[in-house]
C-alpha positions, 0 to 999 in steps of 0.5 A: 872176630867181631869187636863191639865197643861197650858203654865204657870207651876202651872196654871191648866185647870180642866175639869169635865164631863158635863152630858146633857139631855133634861132638861139641864146640870149638872157638879160638880163644886167642889169635895174636894176629886178630888181636893185634889187628883189633888194636889190642896188645901183642905182648902178654905177661901171664895167663890166669885161671880161676875156678869158683862156685855159684855166688862167688864174687872176685874183685873189684881188683886192679894194680896201681903199680904195673897196671894190667890190661885183661882179656877175659873169657869163661871156659865153663859156666857163666859169670857177670863180668864187670869193668869199672873206670878208675881213671880220675881224669876220665869223663867216665870215672866211677862208671861201670859196664857189666857183661854176661860171659858164658862158656861156648859163647865165643865172647871175651871182654878186653879191659884196658889198664886203668880199670878195676875188674870183678866177676860174679859166678852165675852158674853152679861153677865157672872156670874163668880165664884171663890173659894179662899185660903185666905181671902180678904186683903184690905191692901195687894190688888194690881192691874196691869193695864190691858193694860200694854204694857210690858205684851202685853195681846191680849184682844179680844176687842177694847180698847175704848170698855173696861169697867173697874173700876176706881181702875183697870184703875189706876193700876200700870205697872208691872215694877212699881208694888209690886210683889212676890219674 
């Protein structure tokens, strides 16, 4: 497994070898020994899976109670995956990194606790997988609005074509949000 640091320290791009033949492809989406050797957590609380259609944008989500680290990858389709540093004490506070993840690439993104997370579906549909280090906490859940001008995330879709949930549409701006110290 190859591990590459992104522009945000702590956010890692993991690339597993993909084995292809006339039947299709295979890659290890999770190997505890390799993940632990890479310095990532060895205890995981939950696996999540979402299915979304083109132009669905989920996020920017995070939890101030029971913060979650996330290991994410795409089972089918393609997404633009975004991590935002929400640690007020970080020199990278409010900065983001965006990575295109697609099925069959063998690429995964590690997003540590202290970061917000969002993704935009680029293909007709996408299946999105994520392992998290702590359980979902409704009381701790927070959302920053996806189009916050202070974040200036260059989403590759016209704003009028973005599909978001009511909760995500009502997210706060970074300047008003509860963040990490």
